[in-house]
N, C-alpha and C positions, 0 to 999 in steps of 0.2 A: 698179511695176505689179502688182497684185496676178494670180498667175497663175490659170487658168482649173483649177476642181479637176477632176476625176477622179470619180464618183461611187464607187469603191472606195476610194480615200486618202479620200476625204470621210468614209463611214463610220468610218473606223479611225480618223479624227480626232476626230471628235465621242463616239465610242465611249472614246478616252482624258480627253477632256473631262469626260463624265460621270461619269467615274471621281471626276475632280476635285473635281468641283462638290458633290456627298453631303457633307452635313454630318455627321461622327462624333458619337453620340451617347455621355453619363455611361451607364456600365452599371446605374446605379440609375434609368433613365427608366421613369416609371410608366406601366403600360399599361392599358387597359379591356377588360375582354371581354363582349360583350354578344350575344342574339339575334339573327339577320337579323328584322326586321318586315317585309314585304313590301307595298309600296300596293297591289298587285295581288289582287284578290280571289281569281282562278283559280288563284294561285300558293301563297297561305297554305297549304292542304291540301297540296301537294308538299312542303314545304321540309321539311328534316331537322329533327327534335324533338331539340333539345342542351339541356341546363341553361345558365340564365345562370352568370354569375360576374361580380359585384363587384371593383372594387379593393380590396384593402386586404392586409395581411400574408402572406395564406395563398392569393393568389392564382397559380394553377397555371401551369405552366411552358408549355402550350400551352393553344391552342383547338380548335375540333370543326367540321365542315361544317356550313353551319349558321348560322357566328358571325362575328362582328365585333371584331377588335382595333385597339385604336385607341391613338395612343402622341403624342408628341409634334409628328412630321410628317404620319406616314399613319395611313389611316383603310383598314385592308388586309380584305375582307371573303372566304370561300371560302363562293362560292355553289352547288356541287356538284363533285361529282367524276363521272368516266363510264369503263368500259372499253370498249376496243376491239380487235377483230382484226384490223381495218383500217380507216382513215380515208379516202374515197372523196368524190371531186368527179365531175363531168363530163368531166375530162379525165383525170386523175389521182389515183392509189391509193396511199395511202401503207401497207407492210405493216411489223410488227416482225419480227422474225428469231424462227425457229423456237422455242414453248416460252417466246415471250412474250405476251405484250399492252401496248397501249398505256393509259398512267394520264394522263388528260386531266382537270386542274384549270383551275376556272374562277374567276376571280376580279373582285370589283370595288374599285376602290381610287379614294381620295379626299386630296388634298394640303390637308391642316386648317390647314396655316401660314400664312405670312403672304410666301410669299416663291415664287418659282418655283421648283424642283426637277427631278432627272430618277430615273425611277423604271426602276431599270434589272432586269435580266430577268435579268443575272449574279449579280446579288447572291442568287438565293434558289439555297439547298442542299436536295436532296433523300435521303432514306434509305429503301430499301427494306428491309424485317425487317434495320434498322440497318445496312445498305450504301448506303456512297454511290454513289449512280447521278448521271449529268449530263443535263440535260433536251436534247430533240430538237428539230431544228429541221425540220419539217416542209412542205411547198408545200402543205397544204390548209387549211381553217379549219372545225373542229369545230364545228359547231351554229353556224355564221354568224360566229364570233368566230376572231379573228387573234390573236399572240400580246403577253402584256402588255407595257408599258414603256412611256415616252416623253417628252417634256418636258412636265411637268405645271404650271401656273400653278397660284397661291394660290387654292382653293376652287373648283379645276377637279376633272373625274374622270376612270376609263379602264375600260373592262371587255377580258376578255383572256385566255389560256391561259397554260398552262407546261404542256407535255407530256414524258411519258417513259417510256423504255421497262422493264418490268419481269416479274421472272419468272408465269409464270401463279397459281402458288399461291401468291402473296404473300397475307399477311396484314396487315401494316400499313406503312402511308408516312408520313412525318414529313417536312414541309417548313417552310423557317426564312428567312425575310427580314430578312436582315443591313443594317445602316446603312447600311454602306460599304466600300471594298474593305479599308481600312487597320482593320478590328476586328471582331474576333469579337461583338459584342451583337447579339443578334436582336429586332427590333423585331419581331416576330410569329413564331411557331410554330404551325402546324395538324398533326396526327394525322387521318390518313384512316384506318379500317377499312376491312374486306372488306363490310361490312353498309352501309357510308354510301354505297356506289359507287349511284347513279342509276339506275333500269331507263326514264326518258321522258325525251324531250328538254326542253329549256327553251330559250326567248327572251329573258325578261325583257325586255321592252320598256319597264319603269320600272325607276328608280332604286334600290337597297334604302337610298340616303339622298334630306333633304329634296330634293324637286323644285326643282330649279335655276331660278331668274330671272334673267331679264337686266337689268341695270341699263341702264332708260331713256336715260340720259345716254352712254352708249354707243352708241347705233343712229346710223346711219350714215347721210345721204344720199347718192344718188348723185351724181356731181362733187366730192365730198371729196378736197380733197389734202394729206397729211400732207408736212411738212416737215422733214428732217434735214442733218446736217453731210455725209451721206455719198449721200442720196438722197430726193426728192421722190416719192413716190407718191400716185397718184389714182385713185378709185376710179370707172369708167366707167359700167357697170354690171353687175346681178347675174341669171340667168337661170335655171330651173330647165328639165330637159331627162327624158323619158323614155326617150331613146335619142342615139345621137350617129352623125354620121355617114351615107352612104348606102348604095349598093349593100352594104359591110359595115358593118351599126351594129352599134355597141358598145350593149349594155346594164344596167344597174345591176342588182344583185341583188334576189331578190323582194322586195317591199314597199318597196322603193327609187326614190329619183330622184336624180340627176346635179343638183348644185348648181354650176354657174360663175360665178366671179368674174374680171370682164375690166376689168384696169390700165391704166394706164401708166407710166412710171419714168423720172426724169431724174436722170444721175448729177450733183452736187453739185459732186464733188470734182474736183480739178488733174490726175488722174491715169485712166488708163483702168480700167475694175470689169468686175467679170463681177456680173449677176444673176442669182442661183441659185433656182428656183424648189425647191430640197432646204431653203430655210429657213425656206420656208412649213409653219404647223401650222394645224389648224382644231381647232374646236371644235362640235359639235350639240350642242345643250339641254347646255351643260357638259361633254360629256363627248368626249378625245380620239378625233378619227377620222384614219384614214391619207387621204393625198393621193389621187386618183384618176388612173392616169396612161391618159391617153388616146390613142388610136391615129390620130388625124385632128385637123386645124385643126376650130376651130367659130364657125360664124359670120366666116369670112375671119379669127380669129387664130389665131395658132402659141402652140404653150405659152410662159408666160413664163420665158423663161431667154435668155440670150447676154451675148456680150464686148458690152459698151457705152463708148463714146469718152468723154473730160471734156467737158462739158456736153452730151451728145447724149441721146437717149430711146431709149426701147422699151414698146412693146406687145402685150399678151398676155394669156393665160387660165391661171387654176388652176383647179381642180375638186374636188369631194366628193360622196361622196353622203351622203344624207339620208334618214331615213325617210320615209315621205309622211304628212304633218300635223306633223312639224318646227314646233318653236316657234319657236327661233331658231339664229343660225350665227356662229360669228366664226371670223375670220381672222387673222394673225400671220404678219409679214414680220421675221424673228429676225435679222439675219447678224453675230451674234457668234459665231466658232470657238470660243473658250476660256473667253469669258465672255457671260452674255446682254446683246443690244444691241437692244431693239425699236426695228425703225424706224418700221415702220407698222400700225397695227391696225385692222380696219372691223368694224362688226357688222349683222348685218341680221336682220327679222323676217317670218317668214311671214303673209302679207295675204291 
């Protein structure tokens, strides 16, 4: 019987899994560096002005703010960089040590391979004026972006940040993404200078990559059930909400709404098992999004997680925040602990 996993232990296991799953590239992997070309007209004037580089024998070792580096597996864009004396939210303020600042780098990443892979923030290495610095985990999302990284399917994307604490008088910051845990080969290297720091806020509602278009054959009808040896998962309903709960309502971020998937799962195995909501991942318009943890039930449904005896069922919901005006949303249940094992995949469009 599979034991119920505690959240902390699961995260450790996932981390070890991710390191093992990343493919190590040969040191002669070819890279292309080019400028970001934003599709949003109001952003084009604000994007950093940097020189384009084409792949040839003289390809530079690094790219700049406002450029994209593409290799065999990943396309990595450094959108912009910002300095902070503190990073604040309504309930929390993160502050660096005296004499330091937070340097936040904002990335847009696409899996350009044909297979699922994990973009691991632990594979970044940073140097402030040639001194190694470790990334910081903070409880605030600068410009509304959370930390970069996650399990990304082929053709899908992710936006996010890397946060570093640097001396206030830093001049040059170098950041590289390695291809794996056991290699020194760098898939991309960016150099940020003091003059590259952005003075204004960005939201980047549009992708720096080609617009994501959902394959119509993936659109799922309500009532669809997907069967595997371990689970049968049925999509009962999908609804959007601008708040959840009664007296103490929970609201999404500005410009967003909650999208809630109601599901039913049957344990098809001969042993008791645990249906784990942490095994869900979400894509909104092709971008990986974190699951929303709601503090109450939704229309009488609890969170989609719990022990299920052989042959028995469970009902529940999972939720994600989506921007108002979203086009497509996809949810995948993958119960592979050390290897990918997609059990069910559902997709809906905004009508």
